C-alpha positions as CSV (number, residue, x, y, z in Angstrom):
1,M,102.8,94.8,98.9
2,S,99.9,93.4,100.1
3,G,96.2,95.0,100.2
4,E,97.0,96.4,103.5
5,A,98.2,99.8,103.9
6,P,102.0,100.3,102.9
7,H,104.2,99.6,106.1
8,I,106.9,102.2,106.2
9,L,110.1,102.0,108.3
10,L,111.2,105.5,109.4
11,V,114.7,105.7,110.8
12,D,116.1,109.0,112.2
13,D,117.9,109.9,115.4
14,D,115.9,113.0,115.7
15,A,112.9,112.3,118.0
16,R,111.1,115.3,116.9
17,L,111.4,114.8,113.4
18,R,110.3,111.1,113.8
19,A,107.1,112.0,115.7
20,L,106.1,114.8,113.2
21,A,106.9,112.8,110.1
22,G,105.4,109.8,111.5
23,R,102.4,111.3,112.6
24,Y,101.7,113.0,108.9
25,L,102.4,109.8,107.2
26,A,100.0,107.8,109.5
27,E,97.4,110.5,108.7
28,Q,98.1,109.9,104.9
29,G,97.2,106.2,105.4
30,F,100.6,104.4,105.9
31,R,101.4,102.2,108.8
32,I,104.5,103.5,110.3
33,T,107.3,101.8,112.4
34,Q,110.1,103.9,113.9
35,A,113.8,103.4,114.7
36,E,116.4,105.9,116.0
37,S,119.4,104.1,114.7
38,A,120.7,101.5,112.1
39,A,121.1,99.1,114.8
40,E,117.4,99.3,115.9
41,A,116.1,99.4,112.2
42,R,118.0,96.1,111.7
43,E,116.1,94.5,114.5
44,K,112.7,95.8,113.3
45,L,113.8,94.1,109.8
46,R,114.3,90.8,111.3
47,S,110.7,90.6,112.8
48,L,108.6,92.7,110.5
49,D,107.9,93.3,106.8
50,F,108.2,96.7,105.2
51,D,107.4,98.0,101.8
52,L,109.7,101.1,101.9
53,M,112.2,102.6,104.3
54,V,112.7,106.4,105.0
55,L,116.2,106.6,106.2
56,D,118.4,109.5,107.8
57,V,122.0,109.8,106.4
58,M,123.8,111.6,109.3
59,M,123.3,109.3,112.2
60,P,125.6,108.6,115.0
61,G,127.3,105.3,114.8
62,E,126.3,103.5,111.5
63,T,125.4,106.2,108.9
64,G,122.5,106.0,106.6
65,L,124.8,105.3,103.7
66,E,126.6,102.7,105.6
67,F,123.5,101.0,106.3
68,T,122.1,101.3,102.8
69,G,125.1,99.6,101.4
70,D,124.5,96.6,104.0
71,L,121.0,96.3,102.9
72,R,121.9,96.1,99.5
73,G,123.9,93.1,100.2
74,D,121.7,90.2,101.2
75,R,119.5,91.8,103.8
76,A,117.0,93.7,101.6
77,P,118.4,93.8,98.1
78,T,115.2,95.4,96.7
79,M,113.4,97.3,99.3
80,P,112.9,100.9,98.2
81,I,115.2,103.2,100.1
82,L,114.6,107.0,100.4
83,L,117.3,108.8,102.1
84,L,116.8,112.0,104.1
85,T,119.8,114.2,104.1
86,A,120.7,117.9,105.3
87,R,123.8,117.6,102.9
88,D,122.1,117.8,99.4
89,T,125.2,118.9,97.4
90,P,125.4,116.7,94.1
91,E,128.4,115.0,95.5
92,D,126.3,113.7,98.5
93,I,123.3,113.0,96.4
94,I,125.7,110.6,94.1
95,A,127.1,108.9,97.4
96,G,123.5,107.9,98.2
97,F,122.7,106.5,94.9
98,E,126.1,104.8,94.6
99,A,125.3,103.4,98.2
100,G,122.1,101.8,96.6
101,A,119.3,104.3,97.6
102,D,116.3,104.8,95.3
103,D,115.8,108.4,96.0
104,Y,116.7,111.1,98.2
105,L,114.9,114.3,99.9
106,G,116.8,117.0,101.3
107,K,116.3,118.5,104.7
108,P,114.2,120.4,105.8
109,F,111.3,119.1,103.7
110,D,107.6,119.6,103.1
111,P,105.9,116.4,104.4
112,R,103.6,116.7,101.2
113,V,106.8,116.3,99.0
114,L,107.6,113.1,101.2
115,V,104.5,111.5,100.6
116,A,104.6,112.2,97.0
117,R,108.1,110.7,96.8
118,I,107.1,107.7,98.8
119,R,104.0,107.0,96.6
120,A,105.9,107.4,93.5
121,M,108.5,104.8,95.0
122,L,105.8,102.3,95.8
123,R,104.3,102.6,92.4
124,R,107.6,101.6,90.8
125,A,107.9,98.8,93.1
126,Q,104.6,97.2,92.0
127,P,104.7,94.3,89.6
128,M,104.8,95.7,86.0
129,A,103.6,94.6,82.6
130,Q,106.1,92.6,80.4
131,P,107.6,94.5,77.6
132,A,105.9,94.0,74.2
133,T,108.5,91.4,73.2
134,P,110.5,89.2,75.5
135,L,113.6,90.7,76.4
136,Q,116.6,88.6,76.4
137,L,120.0,89.8,77.9
138,G,122.4,87.2,77.1
139,E,121.4,83.9,78.9
140,A,119.0,85.8,81.0
141,M,115.3,86.8,80.3
142,F,113.9,89.8,81.9
143,D,110.8,89.0,84.0
144,A,109.2,92.6,84.6
145,G,106.3,91.2,86.8
146,R,108.9,89.9,89.3
147,G,111.4,92.4,88.6
148,E,113.9,89.7,88.1
149,L,116.5,88.7,85.4
150,V,116.1,84.7,85.2
151,G,119.1,82.6,83.8
152,P,119.6,79.0,83.7
153,N,121.3,78.8,87.0
154,T,120.5,82.5,88.4
155,R,117.8,84.6,89.5
156,I,118.8,88.2,90.1
157,R,116.4,90.6,91.8
158,L,116.3,94.4,90.7
159,T,115.5,97.3,93.0
160,G,112.7,99.4,92.0
161,A,115.0,102.2,90.5
162,E,116.8,99.4,88.5
163,L,113.5,98.0,87.5
164,A,112.3,101.4,86.2
165,L,115.3,102.1,84.4
166,L,115.3,98.8,82.6
167,L,111.6,99.0,81.9
168,A,112.1,102.6,80.4
169,L,115.0,101.4,78.2
170,A,113.2,98.1,77.2
171,A,110.1,100.1,76.1
172,R,112.3,101.6,73.2
173,P,115.0,99.2,72.4
174,H,117.9,100.3,70.1
175,E,116.8,104.1,70.5
176,T,118.6,106.5,72.6
177,L,117.1,107.8,75.9
178,T,118.6,111.0,77.1
179,R,119.4,111.3,80.8
180,E,116.3,113.8,81.4
181,A,114.0,111.0,80.1
182,L,115.5,108.3,82.3
183,A,115.5,110.7,85.2
184,A,111.6,111.3,84.6
185,A,111.3,107.6,84.3
186,L,112.7,107.2,88.0
187,G,110.6,110.0,89.1
188,L,113.4,112.2,89.9
189,D,113.7,115.9,89.9
190,D,116.5,118.2,89.4
191,V,119.1,115.4,89.1
192,N,122.4,115.9,87.5
193,E,123.8,113.8,84.9
194,R,126.1,112.1,87.1
195,A,123.3,110.6,89.3
196,I,121.8,108.8,86.1
197,D,125.0,107.5,85.1
198,V,125.4,106.1,88.8
199,Q,122.2,104.3,88.3
200,V,123.0,103.0,85.0
201,T,126.2,101.8,86.6
202,R,124.4,99.7,89.1
203,L,122.1,98.3,86.4
204,R,124.9,97.2,84.4
205,R,126.5,95.3,87.3
206,K,123.3,93.1,87.2
207,I,122.7,92.7,83.4
208,E,126.2,92.7,81.9
209,P,128.4,89.6,81.9
210,D,131.4,92.4,82.0
211,P,130.1,96.0,83.1
212,R,133.4,97.4,81.9
213,E,132.6,96.3,78.4
214,P,128.7,96.7,77.9
215,R,127.1,94.3,75.5
216,F,123.7,95.5,76.2
217,L,123.3,98.9,77.9
218,H,125.4,101.2,75.8
219,T,126.5,104.8,76.3
220,V,125.8,107.1,73.4
221,C,128.2,109.9,73.9
222,G,126.5,113.2,74.3
223,K,123.1,112.1,74.1
224,G,122.3,109.3,76.7
225,Y,121.8,105.5,76.9
226,S,120.5,102.8,74.4
227,L,119.6,99.1,75.3
228,K,120.3,96.6,72.7
229,P,119.2,93.3,74.0
230,G,119.8,90.0,72.4
231,P,121.4,86.7,73.0
């Protein structure tokens, strides 16, 4: 993110919600671009740079979940995505995280909460200090400042949520962190255990040679997770 005001892409098929939320966010100092569909948002992404996307789940045509999954391919693998959803059951929330979202907010929402979530996500997306000691995960080294894993022939970018999760674990290697502690590191409120498990699964896909047999990020049954870095 540059020295300019953060640029937010607000995607929702509800014109009234876009107008109200867009105006409030602009008053809070954000630059706002709006889109009414995933197709229009995709066009905006081709020509403009954004710091974060606020995306409705239940849109006609391509849903927010489908769009998120597509963006997490090669279109926008690291841009923070906040999902807006009128369906905020645990199952719906898990589906959002599995698709690659960084956070969610149920509708209807207080615009002040929306701003707080956005600012927290933008902070997580900023370059961060390296762990006290270099973190090696197999052949890859963790570059916290760039939010990347760098290997001999690979460079893997982490999303804001993945980066925050890995930093929290790296700050206390070989210790067990509870799901509650990891939820706090991710800035998530009232998230059930399975939601944290989903984020851990996504991180394992990037740091583990075989995510089904973790070498580095271990589950501690009944307690939480522990990171055990090494060659």
